[in-house]
N, C-alpha and C positions, 0 to 999 in steps of 0.2 A: 408404373405408378409407385410412389414411395410415400412413406410416413416419417416425419421428422419429430423426434422427441428430445427435449432439453431437460436434463436433470441437474438440480442445483442443491447445494448444501451437503453437510457431512453427517452421515448416519452412524459413524463409528463412535465408540465410547472412549472419551479422552482419558478415563481413569482405569480402563480395563483393556488395554491394547494388546496384551500378550496373546489372548485367545480370541482375537477379533476375527469374525467370520468374513466371508466374501461380501462385497458390497451388494446393495439391494438390486441395482440394475444388472450387474454381472450375474447374480444368482438367478434372476428372472430369465435372462436370455439363455442361461445354461439349462434351465429346468422346464421351461414352458413347452408343451407339445406342439403349440402352434408356430413356434419359432424354430427355424432350422439354420444350422451353421456350426461347424466344428470349432473347437477351442482356439485353434490357430487363426481362424478367419474372423472371429468375433472382435478381437482387439486390434485396432490399428494404432501403433504407438507413435510417439511424437516424431520419430525419424521419418515416417512415411506420410505425415500430415503436417508439414512445415508451415503451410499456409494458415493453419488454425492451431497454434500451440497452446491456446488457453484451455481447451477441453480435451478430455480423453474421448476418442471416437470409437464407437462400436457399430458394426454393420452385420446385418443378418437378413434372412427372408422370413416373412410372416404370411400366413394364409396361403402358402404355396408359392405365389409369384409376386408378392408385394415386397419391395425393398424397404427394410427398416433401418433407419439411421438414428443412432442415439449419441448425443454429446453430453458428457458427464463432467461437471466442474465442482469438486468438493471444497475448494479453497478460495475464499473471497479475494485475498491479495492477488492471486494469479488472475482471477476473473476481472478485477479492477485494473490490472496492468495493461490490458489490451481492450480498451473501451469500445473501439470501432468494431472489432470482430465479435465481441460479446453482444453488443446491441443488435448486430445483423442476425446472429444466430437465434436470439430470443424472438426477434421480429418475424423470422421465417418458421418458427416452431408450430407444429400442429397440436402438440400436447406438452405441457410443462409439469414436471414432477419436482416437488420441493420436499426435501427429506432432512431429518435431524434426529438425534438420539435423545430419548426422554431422560437419560441420566446425565446429559451434558448440556447444562443451561447456556454455556458459552456458544455452542453450535446453534441453539434455538435463537439466541439474541443476534447472532451473525446473520441468520436467515431473516429475522424480523426487521432488523435495522438496516441491513445492506441490500440483500437480494430483493425483498418485497417492494421497496420504492422503485427499483429499476423495472420490475415486472409490471407494476401498476402503470408506469408511463408507456410501456410497449404493448400492454395487453389489449387485444382486439378480438373479443369473443372466442378466445382460445381456452379449452378446458384445462383446469389446474387440479392436480392431485397433491394433497399434503399428507406425507407419510411420517408418522411418529414411530420410530423403530426402537425396540427393546422393552424389557420388563423393568419397571421402576424398582430401584434398590433403596431400601431404608426410607420409604416414602413417609412423610409426616406433614401435618398441617403447618403451613408457613405462618409466621407471626403477622398479626393484622395491624400492628403499629406502623403508621405511615413513615416514621423516621428510622425504623429498624431495618438492618441489612442482614439479619441472621439467616434468611432463607436464600441467600445468593447461591449457595452450593447445593440446594435441594433439587429434586427432580422437576421436570417440566410437567405441569398438570394437564389433565384432559381439557379443562376449561380454557387454559391459555391456547391450546392447539385449536379448539373449536372457534374461539374468538378470532384467531388469525385466519382461519378458513372463511369465516363470515365476511371479513374485510375484503377478501379476494373473490368471494362467491365460488369457493373451491370445494372439492370433495375431501373430507377428512377421514383418514384411516389410521388405526393403531395396529402395528405389526409387532406382536410380542416376541416373535422369533422369525428367522429367515428359513422356515421349513416349508414342506410342500403345501401345507394347508394355507398358511398366511401368504406365501409367495404365489403359488399356482392358482388357488381358488379365490382368495380374498383380493390381494393386490392385482393379480393377473386378470381376474374377472372384470374389475373396474377399468383397468388399463385397456383391455381388449375391447370393451364396450366403446370407449372413446376412440379407439383405433378404427372400429367399424363405422362410427359416426363420421370420422374424418374422411374415410374412403368414400362414403356415400355423398358427402358434400363435394369432394373433388370430382367424382363421376358426374354429378349434376351440373357442375360448372363446365366441365368438358363438353357435355352434351349441348349446353346452351351456346357455347362458342361454335361448335360444329354446325348447329342449326342456323346461326347467324351468318356464318360463312357460306353455307349452301343457298341461302336466300338471295344472295347477290351474285350475278353471273357476269358482271362487267369487269372493269379493271379493279384489281384488288388494291386496297390502301397500302402504302409503303409500311414496312415493319421497322419500328424504331429500335435500333440495337441498344443493348445496355452499355452504359459508360464503362470505360476501363476501370479496373480495380485500383483504388488508391494505394500507394506504398504504405506498408505497415511499419510503424515505428515501435521498436522494442525498448522498454524502459531498462535502464541500467540498475543492477542489484545494489542495495544499500550496503555500505561498508562502515556505517556509523560506529557499531560496537567495536569492530577491529581497529578503527582509527584511535579510539580512546584507549583500547587495550594496548596498542603499540606505544602510546605515549608513556606508559609506565616503564617500558624497557629501553626507550631511546634516551632517557635521562635529560631531556631538553626542558628548559624553563622550570626547573625544579625550584619550589619555594618553601618546602617543608622537609625536614629530615628527622626521622624517628631514631631514638637511642634506647638501649636497654637500661635497666637499673644500674649496671656497671659503667654507664656512659660510653658504651661502644656503639658505633653506628650500625643500624639494622636495615633501614630502607629509606628511599627517597620517594617523594610524592608531590602532588599538586593540590593546593587548597581548593581550587574551583571544582575539581572533580569530586573530592571528598565531601564538600559542602552540598554538592548537587544531590547526593543520596542520603545524607545524614544530618539531623539536627544536632547531634552530639558534636560534630566538627564545626557546625555553624556557631555553636556556643563556645567551643574551644578557641576559634579564630576570631571571636568578637563580631561575627556577622550578625548575630542576634544576641539579645541579652536574656537573662533568666526571666525577666518580666514579659518579654515577647513570647517565650516558649511556654511558660506556665505549666511545666510538667516536672514534678520532683524526681521521677525515675530517670529522666534524661539528664537532669542536673547532677544527680548522684552518680550515674554512669560516667559522666565526663570527669568528675572529681576523683573517682576511684581508679580510672584507667590511665589518665594522662596528666602531665604537668609541663608547662612551658618554661624553658630555661633561657633567660636573657643575660646570663653571666658573660661578661666580656672576656673573662679569663677561662672560658670553657676549654677543656683539654683538646676536644676534637675540632675546635673552630679554626678556620684558616685566617691568618693574620692579613693576607693580601686579597681577601675576597672583594670583588668589585661591587659598587652600588649597594643594593639591599641584599645582604646575605640571607640564605634560607632560614626560616624559623626553626629553632631546635625544640623538639617535643620529646620528653622522657616518658616511656611506657612503664608504668609502675608495676603492672602484673607481669611477672617473668614468664609464666605459662602462655599468656596471651601474646607476649612479645616474641616468643619462639615460633609462633605461627603467623606473625604479622605479614610476612612476604606473601603467603598464600591468601590471607584475608584481603590484602590490597589487590592482588590479582583478581580475586572474586569480585571486589567492588568495581574495578576498572572494566570488567567484562560485562557489567550490567547488574550485578547483585541479584542473580536469579538461579545460578547453577549450584544449588545447595548440595547435591549429592557429590559433585566433584570436590567441593570445599571440604565436606566431611571426610572423604577419602584422603585428601592431602593432609588434613590434621591428624588422622589416624597413623599416618606414616611417621609423624614426629612425636605424637603423644600416644603412648601405649595404653594407658589406663582409660577405660571407657567412661568413667566418671569425669575425668579431666577433659575428655573430648566433648562431652555434653556441656561442661562448664564453659568451654571456649565458644561453642556454638551459641549458647544462651547469651554470651556477651556480644557476639556479632548481631544477634537479633535485637538486643537492647540498643546497639548503635544505630540500627536501621529503623527503629521504632518511630511512628508518627505521633507528634505531641497530642495529648488529650484523648488518645484511643487505646483500647486494650490491644496488646501485641498481636497483630494479625498474622504474624509469621510463625505461629506455633507449629503448624503442619507444613514443613518445608517442601515436601514432595508435591503438594498441590501447586506449587509455584514453579516446579521444574518444567522446562520447555515453554514457559510463558515469556511475555515481553520483558525487557529489562526494567528494573525498579524505577528508573527515572521517568518512565512513562506513566507510573502510577503515583509516585511520591513527589518530593521536591524535584523540580527539573532544572536543567541548565537555562531554560527560558527565564527563570526567576532572576538570572544575572545579566540578561541581555539589556544592553544600553543602561546599565546601572554602575555606579562608581565602586560598589562593594568588591574588594579584592582585585580591582582593575589595575593592570600594570602597563597599559598602553592607551593612548588617546588619539583618535583620528580626527583631523580637522577637515571639515567638508562644508563648503559654501558658507563660511563664517561661523559655523557652529561646531561643537565638539561631540564626539561619540566615544565613550569609554569602552574598553574591551579587555580580553584576557589572552595573553600570548600563548598559554598552554593549549587552549581550544583552537586558536588560529593555526598554530604549528601542527597540531594533530590532524586537522581537517583540510588544510590547504597546503600543497607542496610549495607553491610560489611564496607564500608567507613564511613557511618553514625555512626556505633558503634566504629570504629577506631578513629574518630575525636572527639567523645563526651564521650568516656569511659576513664578509667584509664590506658591509653596506652601512650607510648612515643610520638606517632604521634600527640596526642591531643595538645601537647605543642610545638612541633617542627615545624619549617617552612620547613626545608630540609628533605625529606623523601626518603630513598633508596628503590628501587624496584628491586627484584631479580627474575630470572627465566623467564623473558619476554624481548623480543627485543624492541628497541625504536619504530620501525615501528608498531609492534603489539600493544604496549601500546597507541600510538597515535591514532590508529584505534579504540581502546577501548574507549578512551576519546571522539573521534568524535561521537561515538554512544551515550554516556552519554549527550553530548551537543546538538546533532541534532536529535536523535532517528533514525538514519540511518547510514549505513556503506556500503562500496563497496570493499571487499577484492580483491587483485590483482590476486588471483588464489586459487586452492584447498589447497595448502600448507599454504598460508597466512590465509585462512579461518579456517583451523584446529588449527593454532596457536592462532587465535582470540577466537575460541571456548574454548580452554584450559584456556585462560586468563579470559573469561566470567565465566567459571566454578570456577575458583579460587576466583573470587569476587562475585559469586552467582547471576549473572545477567541472569536469565533464558531466557528472551525473546531474548537476543543477541545470546545465544546458539542455539535457534530455527532458527534464521536468518542464522547463519553459517551452520547449518545442511541443510537447504533448499538450500543454495548456493552450497554446495558440491554436493548434490543430482542433482540439475539442471545442473551443469557442467558435471557430469558423464553421465547423461541421454542424453545430447546433443552430446556426442562423438560417431562417427561411429565405427563400429567393427574394422576397420583397425587401427584407432587411439588407441583404447583400447589395441590392441595387441602389438603396438609398443611403448606405453608410458612408461616412466621411473618411474611413480608413483607406489609405493608399496601399493596395495589395501589391503593386509592383515595387513600391519603395520598400515594403516589408521583405519582398523577395531579394532585392539588391542588398539589404542589410544582412540577411541570412547568408548570402554568398560571401559578402565581405568579411564576415566574422566566422567563416569556416563551418557554418551549420549546414552541412551537405544534406542531411536527412530532411530538414525543414525546407530548404530551397527546392529540392526535388518534389516534395509533396505540394508545395505552393504552385509549381509549374503545372502539375496534374490538376490541381484545384482550379486554376485559371482556365485550363483546357476543358474541364468538365462543366464549368459555368461560362462557357464561351459567349453565349448570347448576352449575358449580363456584363462581363468585363470588357468585351470588345466595344461597348458603347461608351466606356469611360475614357476621359482624355489621357489618363496615365498609361493606357494600353499602348500608346505610341512610343512610350519610353522603353519598351522591351527591346533587347538587343536582337540582332538578326538571327542568332542561334536560338534564342528563347522564342522568338516569333515563329520560327520554323517548327520548333517542337510543339508549340501550342496549336498551330494550324494542322499539324499531322495528327494530333491526338484529340482534336476538338470534338465536343458533343453538344448537340447533334451534329453529324457529319454534313459536309457540303452535299454529298450525294443524296442523303435523306431529304434535305430541304428542297433540292431540285425535283425529286420524285413526288414530294408532297405538293409542290406548286403545280406539277403536271396533273396530279390526281384532282386537285381542286378545280383546275381548268376543265377537266373532263366532266366533273360533277355538275358544274355550272352550265356546261354546254348541253348536257342531257336533262338538266332541270330535275334531277332526282336528289334524294336525301343522302347526305354524306354520312358514311359509317364511322368516320373518325371525329369530325367536329360536331 
């Protein structure tokens, strides 16, 4: 007999990670007198549990001979990357432990906004423990103003934890430290109580099944085997930040050049990337006017740091530069200009690695006062209009998401003529875009715009074989690294477009979307839907989507009784039909045994144990 525990959430303190103790689950398994298992046998690392890479798996023995299996997932992004495995593990849990750190409100909101909705959908009378770990640091009463955001960095209050527990009908615990009292007696006592309850319930169910089987001495009903496990699709890691960072070094599609006060070239850049993170550059490049921004500090920073030079007799200007030459910008501040290359690298990396930026500036500027002055100017450049500078404490933004996820984003420029230098013509309509983003994010477009092709010199580029809606979704992914298809058909169209432009990660996203949609459909909806699953399979094969085509074959085989009744089932090739027949569920053997059992029941005029 075994007990399965699923632990979700991160109980570590994001601001005090240097002296971070062992995790809650690992500490309990190592200290509880009821749990046996040495240190080497507790943790099964990812190399030995390839089938379930989402969770860290622990195994031990409890109460002497009861197998204890614990799956721990502290990171939501990893949990969300393999939805099929995550849902199955939560559905099979006997006990769920939700944990967060009281000093890290980010971890609490991750639990509340991400994990809790998933648990609510899968919860079926499973006991839940909510563990608030840590002693609150600098606790103070939050502001009661409904528009104030001053308490975002404060501790998670007891009231918030209790309210979350009420929503789930869970047991709420506060563990001020991971010592013997809080782990062994407090947390361990509650957990072991639920473990005993789970064992009692399983024993009762086992006795009922045994009693039922003993009450019938005729032919036993056939056992329906479990369907084969569906292939697991692993999502490809994002390279959004590295793509934009590489754009700075490849020097393609440059449309702005910075000069020092002596008119010597310092650095090249791209307007679209600079405007995506800074209203100062929006104002400088006339994307927005002073009336739009309405922030005197941003206007003053723009005027004090930069000046545009449009002189045709500029000494550094190339006389034979084609088309539209890059815009020339003079950096007025010599100290700021000396660190400009490091500042641009910081911006292109996402504008969140403050400690690296400060180190790079110290290598060039020895005086600490000058270093602080340059850092302050960078903060002014990244300031949001109408708000007090929220970047005063740079260290709290270290290891967070890049700034364009929180501030002005590239999505602001999607399908907008601002700064656009290329226009796509699709189905009689036009879609403006920006070469720099396309080149950075798509290798096919990089070759198209920089090779000996017509598109390299043309502003208007026709696009064939793709609808406008699909192409806009494709551009949305290139600009934002995310997309949300309207349905399975739209996702398949987007997958075809991604294959045409060789964007493999977008293909994987579309595959996962199609699989998730099909998995969530109940049998009745699968039987009545108009979607041709065989046509979907053939398109996946034609467009080299091997993972999706393999999964669809297994899906048809697993739902054999539904799809075999549809007319498109006859369109399967001989090889595909053979695969489906071999892996079909339920199997032919089971159906024959079930028919024989029914015949026997009717002949004996006794009650069927199955039907």
